[in-house]
C-alpha positions in Angstrom: 102.1 107.1 82.5 104.6 107.8 79.7 107.2 110.2 81.1 108.6 109.4 84.6 110.8 111.9 86.4 113.7 110.7 88.5 115.4 113.1 91.0 118.8 111.8 91.8 118.8 109.9 88.5 122.5 110.2 88.0 123.2 108.5 91.3 124.0 104.8 92.0 120.4 103.7 92.5 119.1 106.3 90.1 120.9 105.0 87.1 119.4 101.5 87.7 116.0 103.1 88.1 116.4 104.8 84.7 117.4 101.5 83.1 114.4 99.7 84.7 112.0 102.4 83.5 113.4 102.1 79.9 113.1 98.3 80.0 109.3 98.8 80.8 108.8 101.2 78.0 108.7 104.5 80.0 110.6 107.7 79.1 112.7 108.7 82.1 113.4 112.3 82.7 116.4 113.0 85.0 116.4 116.0 87.3 120.0 117.0 87.7 121.4 120.0 89.6 124.5 120.7 87.5 125.6 120.4 83.9 127.7 117.3 83.1 129.6 116.3 80.0 127.2 114.9 77.3 128.8 111.4 77.5 128.1 111.1 81.2 124.3 111.1 80.7 122.4 107.9 79.7 121.6 107.7 76.1 118.2 108.8 75.0 117.2 110.3 78.3 115.8 113.8 78.7 117.6 116.0 81.3 115.9 118.7 83.3 118.4 121.0 85.0 117.2 122.0 88.5 117.7 121.6 92.2 115.3 119.8 94.4 115.8 122.5 97.1 114.2 125.0 94.6 110.4 124.8 94.9 109.9 126.5 91.6 112.2 124.1 89.8 110.5 121.1 91.4 107.1 122.3 90.5 108.1 122.9 86.9 109.7 119.5 86.7 106.4 117.9 87.9 104.5 119.8 85.2 106.5 118.0 82.5 106.2 114.4 83.8 103.5 111.9 84.6 105.0 110.6 87.8 108.1 111.1 90.0 110.5 108.8 91.8 112.3 110.9 94.4 115.8 109.7 95.1 117.8 112.9 95.5 119.3 113.3 98.9 122.4 114.1 100.9 123.8 110.7 102.1 125.9 109.6 105.0 125.5 108.6 108.6 128.7 109.7 110.2 129.5 112.0 107.3 126.6 114.3 108.1 126.9 114.6 111.9 129.4 117.4 112.0 127.4 119.5 109.6 123.7 118.5 109.4 122.6 121.6 107.5 123.1 120.2 103.9 121.1 117.0 104.8 118.4 119.2 106.3 118.2 121.5 103.3 118.3 118.8 100.6 116.4 116.0 102.3 113.8 118.0 104.2 113.1 120.9 101.8 113.7 118.7 98.7 111.3 116.1 100.1 108.6 118.7 100.9 109.1 120.3 97.4 108.6 116.9 95.9 105.4 116.3 97.8 104.0 119.7 97.1 104.7 119.3 93.4 103.0 115.9 93.0 100.1 117.2 95.0 99.7 120.3 92.7 99.7 118.2 89.5 98.0 115.1 91.0 100.6 112.7 89.7 101.8 109.5 91.4 105.1 109.4 93.3 107.5 107.2 95.1 109.8 108.2 98.0 112.9 106.2 98.8 113.3 105.8 102.5 116.1 104.3 104.6 116.2 101.1 106.6 118.0 102.7 109.5 115.2 105.3 109.8 115.4 105.2 113.7 119.1 106.1 114.0 120.0 109.5 115.4 122.1 110.9 112.6 121.1 113.7 110.2 120.6 111.4 107.2 118.3 109.0 109.0 116.4 111.8 110.9 115.7 113.8 107.8 114.8 110.9 105.6 112.3 109.6 108.2 110.7 113.0 108.7 109.7 113.1 105.0 108.4 109.5 105.3 106.1 110.8 108.0 105.1 113.8 105.8 104.3 111.3 103.0 101.7 109.7 105.3 100.3 113.1 106.1 100.1 114.2 102.5 98.4 110.9 101.5 95.8 111.2 104.2 95.1 114.9 104.3 96.1 116.2 100.8 95.0 113.2 98.7 98.4 112.4 97.2 99.3 109.1 95.7 102.9 108.5 97.0 104.3 105.1 98.0 107.4 104.6 100.2 110.1 102.1 99.6 112.7 101.5 102.2 115.9 100.2 100.6 118.1 98.5 103.1 121.7 98.8 102.1 121.7 98.6 98.3 124.9 97.2 96.6 126.0 96.2 93.2 128.2 97.0 90.2 128.9 100.7 89.6 128.7 101.7 93.3 131.3 104.4 93.9 134.1 103.8 96.4 135.3 106.4 98.9 138.8 107.5 99.5 141.5 106.3 99.1 140.1 104.1 96.3 137.9 106.6 94.4 136.4 110.1 94.9 133.1 109.0 96.7 132.3 111.1 99.8 130.3 108.4 101.7 131.8 105.1 102.8 129.5 102.2 101.8 129.9 98.7 103.0 130.4 96.8 99.7 132.9 99.1 97.9 134.9 99.5 101.1 135.2 95.8 101.6 135.7 94.8 98.0 138.3 97.5 97.2 140.4 96.6 100.3 140.1 92.9 99.6 141.2 93.3 95.9 144.0 95.6 97.0 145.3 92.8 99.3 144.8 94.8 102.5 142.7 93.9 105.6 138.9 94.5 105.5 138.1 97.0 108.3 134.8 96.5 110.2 133.3 99.0 112.6 132.6 97.3 115.9 133.9 94.0 114.5 131.0 93.8 112.1 128.5 92.5 114.7 125.8 94.8 113.5 123.1 93.4 111.2 123.0 95.3 107.9 120.8 93.7 105.3 122.1 93.7 101.7 119.9 94.1 98.6 121.0 94.1 95.0 120.5 97.5 93.4 118.6 96.1 90.5 116.0 94.7 92.9 115.7 98.1 94.5 115.1 99.7 91.1 112.4 97.1 90.4 110.7 97.8 93.7 110.7 101.6 93.1 109.2 101.3 89.6 106.6 98.8 90.7 105.6 101.0 93.7 105.1 103.9 91.2 103.0 101.7 89.0 100.8 100.8 92.0 100.5 104.5 92.9 99.6 105.3 89.3 96.7 102.8 89.6 95.6 104.5 92.8 97.0 101.9 95.1 98.4 103.9 98.1 100.1 101.6 100.6 99.9 102.7 104.2 103.2 101.0 105.3 106.6 101.3 103.7 107.6 98.5 101.4 111.0 97.2 102.6 113.6 95.6 100.3 116.5 93.8 101.9 118.1 90.4 102.4 116.0 87.2 102.4 117.8 86.4 105.7 119.4 89.1 107.9 123.2 89.1 107.7 125.9 90.8 109.8 128.6 92.9 108.3 131.1 90.3 109.4 129.2 87.6 107.4 129.4 89.9 104.3 133.2 90.3 104.8 133.6 86.5 105.1 131.5 86.0 102.0 133.8 88.4 100.1 136.8 86.3 101.1 134.9 83.1 100.1 134.3 84.5 96.6 137.9 85.6 96.3 138.9 82.0 97.2 136.5 80.7 94.5 138.3 82.9 92.0 141.8 81.7 93.2 142.5 85.1 94.6 144.2 85.7 98.0 141.9 86.1 101.0 142.6 89.0 103.3 142.5 89.6 107.1 139.4 91.0 108.7 140.1 93.6 111.4 137.9 95.5 113.9 137.6 99.3 114.2 135.8 101.3 116.9 132.2 102.0 116.1 131.7 105.2 114.0 129.5 108.1 115.2 125.8 107.7 114.6 125.7 103.9 115.0 126.0 101.4 117.9 127.5 97.9 118.2 124.9 95.3 117.5 122.5 97.6 115.6 120.0 95.7 113.5 119.0 97.2 110.2 116.9 94.5 108.6 114.0 94.6 106.1 110.6 93.2 106.7 110.4 91.4 103.4 106.8 90.3 104.1 105.9 93.8 102.8 107.1 93.0 99.3 103.8 91.5 98.1 102.3 95.0 98.6 103.9 95.9 95.3 103.7 92.5 93.6 107.1 91.2 94.6 108.3 88.2 96.6 111.5 87.7 98.6 112.2 84.7 96.4 112.5 87.1 93.4 115.5 88.9 95.0 119.0 88.1 93.8 121.0 85.8 96.0 123.6 87.6 98.1 126.5 85.5 96.9 125.5 85.8 93.3 125.1 89.6 93.6 128.4 90.0 95.4 130.2 87.9 92.8 128.8 90.1 90.1 129.9 93.2 92.1 133.4 91.8 92.6 133.7 91.0 88.9 132.8 94.6 88.1 135.5 95.9 90.4 138.1 93.5 89.0 137.2 94.6 85.4 137.2 98.4 86.3 140.3 98.6 88.4 142.3 101.6 87.2 139.1 103.1 85.6 136.5 103.7 88.3 138.7 102.9 91.2 142.4 102.4 92.0 144.2 100.0 94.4 145.6 101.5 97.6 
C-alpha cells in the first residue's frame, strides 16, 4: 500500500489516523463532504471531495487509493433517537457503499465499530448492522475488511458540546473536563454507575492502521478487535480521576452530581472491551496508554486551549 483513504478523516479519531499513517510512511487521502478553509486541512494531505452516501463518489474514491479506513458516520446515542434517518442514511448506506467499493477494486479495508453495539439507539443499531455486513462480504464476496471496535475514545482535540463549544454530541471526557475546569459540578447520568471503558485516541489510531496492514497481507480476522481500558472503569471512577488530576495540579476539585439516565442507555450498562482480541493485530493491552496519563494529557490540552477551542461556562 502507498495511498490510504480515510473517510471521516477530518474528525476527532480521523485526524489521529491521518497522523499515524504519515508516521508509517503512507500517503493519507481524506474523503471530505464539504469544502473547508485551506488552513483547516492537515499539511501535505490529499483531499477528495465526496459524500459516503454517494455510491459513485465512494467508488471513485476507492479507485484512487490502495486501502480504505472507514470512519465517517453520524454519531450520538440519545442525539439520534428523535430523528434516526440521518444515522440510517450515513451509517448504513455509507457503510454499504464502502464495502461495495473495496469489493469492486479488491483493496483492503477497516471498519470502525462501536463498543455499545448491542444498545437500542440508531447509532449503535446502524453501526452494528454494517459490522454484520462486513462478515457477509468477507465470507461471500471475498473482501478483506477487518473490524475494530473502539470503546470510548478520548484525548486532546476532542470537541466539547454546548455550552462549551459547538460539538453536537456530548462525549464523556470533554463534558467532564470542561465542567471541572469551569469550576462547576460534573454531571453523571445515572450517577455514573455504568461501565464505559476509556481508550486513548492515539491507541485507537494505531489499532485501525495495524488492522489495515493485516488486511493488506490477506489476514482477515473473523472477530472484531476491541480496544478499550486495560481494566473496566465506571463513569464515576473517571470523574473522580479528573478531580484527582486537578488536585495534583493544585486546581480546585468540583462536586459530582447525578442526573437521570438519558434515552438509549440504562443504569448499570457495561460497555467494556475484550482486550484479549488485541493480539489479533499485533497489539497488547500493555501497549495502551495508562488512563491517568492519558487524562492528564487531555486536561493539559483543555487548559492550554481554553478560549480557543472551548470556553468556560
